[in-house]
C-alpha positions as CSV (number, residue, x, y, z in Angstrom):
1,M,80.2,106.3,66.7
2,H,83.9,106.8,66.3
3,A,85.9,104.4,64.2
4,P,88.4,102.2,66.2
5,V,92.0,103.4,66.2
6,R,94.3,101.2,64.2
7,A,97.6,100.5,66.0
8,Q,99.2,98.3,63.4
9,P,101.2,101.0,61.5
10,K,102.7,102.2,64.8
11,K,103.6,98.7,65.8
12,K,105.2,98.2,62.4
13,K,107.1,101.4,62.7
14,G,108.4,100.4,66.1
15,H,109.5,97.1,64.8
16,K,111.5,98.8,62.0
17,T,113.0,101.3,64.5
18,F,114.1,98.4,66.7
19,W,115.9,96.6,63.9
20,L,117.4,99.9,62.6
21,K,119.0,100.5,66.0
22,Q,120.2,96.9,66.2
23,L,121.8,97.1,62.8
24,H,123.4,100.5,63.5
25,S,124.9,99.0,66.7
26,W,126.3,95.9,65.1
27,H,127.5,98.0,62.1
28,W,129.6,100.4,64.2
29,I,130.8,97.7,66.6
30,S,132.0,95.5,63.7
31,S,133.5,98.5,61.9
32,A,135.4,99.6,65.1
33,I,136.8,96.0,65.5
34,S,137.9,95.7,61.9
35,L,139.0,99.3,61.2
36,I,142.8,98.9,61.8
37,G,142.8,95.5,60.1
38,L,141.0,97.0,57.1
39,L,143.5,99.8,56.8
40,L,146.4,97.3,57.1
41,F,144.9,94.8,54.5
42,A,143.9,97.6,52.1
43,F,147.5,99.1,52.2
44,T,149.2,95.8,51.8
45,G,146.8,94.9,49.0
46,I,148.4,97.8,47.1
47,T,151.9,96.8,48.0
48,L,151.4,93.2,47.1
49,N,149.8,94.2,43.8
50,H,152.9,96.3,43.0
51,A,155.5,94.0,44.7
52,A,157.8,94.2,41.7
53,D,157.8,98.0,41.9
54,V,158.7,98.1,45.6
55,E,162.5,97.9,46.0
56,A,163.6,95.5,48.7
57,S,167.1,95.5,50.1
58,P,167.5,92.3,52.1
59,Q,170.0,92.4,55.0
60,T,171.7,89.2,56.1
61,V,173.5,88.6,59.4
62,E,175.7,85.5,59.8
63,R,177.0,84.3,63.1
64,T,179.1,81.4,64.4
65,A,179.7,79.9,67.8
66,Q,181.0,76.8,69.5
67,L,178.7,74.6,71.6
68,P,180.2,73.8,75.0
69,P,181.2,70.2,75.6
70,V,178.5,69.7,78.2
71,L,175.8,70.7,75.7
72,L,177.5,68.9,72.9
73,N,176.9,65.7,74.8
74,R,173.2,66.5,74.6
75,V,173.2,66.4,70.8
76,T,176.2,64.3,70.0
77,A,175.9,62.1,66.8
78,D,174.3,58.7,67.1
79,D,172.9,56.0,64.8
80,A,169.3,57.0,65.3
81,P,167.2,57.6,62.1
82,D,166.6,61.1,60.8
83,S,163.8,62.8,62.7
84,K,162.1,66.1,63.5
85,K,162.0,67.3,67.1
86,P,162.9,70.4,69.2
87,L,166.3,71.1,70.5
88,P,166.9,70.2,74.2
89,S,165.7,73.1,76.3
90,D,169.2,73.9,77.7
91,V,170.7,73.9,74.1
92,A,167.9,76.1,72.9
93,A,168.5,78.6,75.7
94,W,172.2,78.7,75.0
95,V,171.6,79.2,71.3
96,E,169.2,82.1,71.9
97,K,171.8,83.7,74.3
98,E,174.8,83.2,72.1
99,I,173.4,83.6,68.6
100,G,170.5,86.0,69.3
101,L,167.9,83.8,67.5
102,S,165.2,81.7,68.9
103,G,166.1,78.1,69.6
104,E,162.5,77.0,69.7
105,G,160.7,75.1,67.0
106,E,160.9,71.8,65.2
107,A,164.5,71.0,64.1
108,E,165.6,68.4,61.5
109,W,168.0,65.9,63.1
110,S,170.3,63.9,60.8
111,S,173.3,61.7,61.8
112,D,175.7,64.6,61.3
113,E,173.7,67.8,61.7
114,I,170.8,69.5,63.4
115,Y,169.1,72.1,61.2
116,L,166.6,74.5,62.7
117,P,164.6,76.6,60.1
118,L,163.5,79.9,61.4
119,P,161.0,81.4,58.9
120,R,159.3,84.6,60.0
121,P,157.3,87.4,58.4
122,G,159.5,89.7,56.3
123,G,162.5,87.5,56.6
124,D,164.0,84.1,57.1
125,G,166.7,82.4,59.1
126,W,168.2,79.1,60.2
127,I,170.6,77.6,62.7
128,S,172.9,74.6,62.0
129,I,174.7,72.5,64.7
130,D,177.4,70.1,63.7
131,R,176.8,67.0,65.9
132,H,180.4,66.0,65.8
133,S,182.4,69.2,66.4
134,G,179.7,71.3,68.1
135,A,180.2,74.1,65.5
136,V,177.1,76.4,65.4
137,S,176.4,78.6,62.4
138,S,173.4,80.8,61.7
139,E,171.9,83.2,59.2
140,A,169.1,85.7,59.6
141,T,167.7,87.7,56.7
142,S,165.4,90.7,56.9
143,R,163.6,92.0,53.7
144,G,162.2,95.2,55.3
145,W,159.0,96.4,56.8
146,V,157.0,96.3,53.5
147,S,157.8,92.6,53.2
148,Y,156.9,92.2,56.8
149,L,153.5,93.8,56.3
150,N,152.9,91.8,53.1
151,D,153.6,88.5,54.9
152,L,151.1,89.6,57.6
153,H,148.6,90.1,54.9
154,K,149.2,86.6,53.5
155,G,149.5,85.0,57.0
156,R,152.9,83.7,56.0
157,N,154.9,82.3,58.9
158,T,152.9,84.3,61.4
159,G,151.9,81.6,63.9
160,T,148.7,80.6,65.6
161,A,147.8,83.8,67.3
162,W,147.9,85.8,64.0
163,K,145.8,83.1,62.3
164,W,143.1,83.5,65.0
165,F,143.3,87.3,64.5
166,I,142.7,86.9,60.7
167,D,139.7,84.6,61.4
168,I,138.2,87.1,64.0
169,F,138.9,90.0,61.6
170,A,137.2,88.2,58.7
171,V,134.1,87.6,60.8
172,A,134.0,91.3,61.9
173,C,134.4,92.3,58.2
174,F,131.6,90.0,57.2
175,L,129.3,91.5,59.9
176,F,130.3,95.0,58.8
177,A,129.4,94.3,55.2
178,L,126.2,92.4,56.0
179,T,124.8,95.0,58.3
180,G,125.8,97.7,55.8
181,L,123.9,95.9,53.1
182,L,120.8,95.6,55.4
183,L,121.1,99.3,56.3
184,L,121.2,100.1,52.6
185,Q,118.0,98.1,52.1
186,L,116.3,100.1,54.9
187,H,117.4,103.5,53.4
188,A,117.1,102.5,49.7
189,A,113.6,104.0,49.3
190,K,115.0,107.5,50.0
191,R,118.2,106.9,48.0
192,P,117.4,105.8,44.4
193,S,121.1,105.4,43.5
194,T,121.6,102.7,46.2
195,W,120.9,99.5,44.2
196,P,122.5,100.7,40.9
197,L,125.7,101.4,42.9
198,V,125.6,98.0,44.6
199,A,125.0,96.3,41.2
200,A,128.0,98.2,39.8
201,G,130.1,97.0,42.7
202,L,129.2,93.4,41.7
203,A,129.3,93.9,37.9
204,I,132.6,95.7,37.5
205,P,134.9,92.9,39.1
206,A,132.8,90.2,37.4
207,V,133.2,91.8,34.0
208,L,136.9,92.3,34.5
209,A,137.4,88.7,35.6
210,I,135.4,87.3,32.7
211,I,137.0,89.5,30.0
212,F,140.6,90.1,31.2
213,I,141.5,87.1,33.4
214,H,142.2,83.8,31.6
């Protein structure tokens, strides 16, 4: 009589092949999604680490204008307590047209002045409106494209959409790293240097932090 054929090894091999394909799929998809972000954050990691060595030449533009009487009536001085609220839509539209800066955002209203801060990546700005005379003054400062990219890295004054991008990018990077680790585990038997290199990647920053950072 012939011995029965064992199917277990084949089934086990098929199971491993399935997960290998799944991990490869998730690995390349997550790497494709995070590729440009990784390049950006890696480059700006260097520029931020050497921020003192990167020369910045800020450029500031100052402008003045006069609010028309019909719009001055919309923001004229009163006895209301100080508050924070947006400019009236028609005043904001006029400011953007005449000054060239956005009139959107939360402005600081006092009895004499309306101050609208306009922070942005790689620069800064503000608009001031005298509530008595209607005099409008503004200032916009740009610190260059390196500063702009650095602020994107830090999520500084970048708004809601960019914060969502950072969150999605972080999830993609996590999946990229996790699937990479699992693929390393599957191939480690044929690559003896796998785990020593992974251990070195953990040990080197840990040792540097413990010895040199206080």
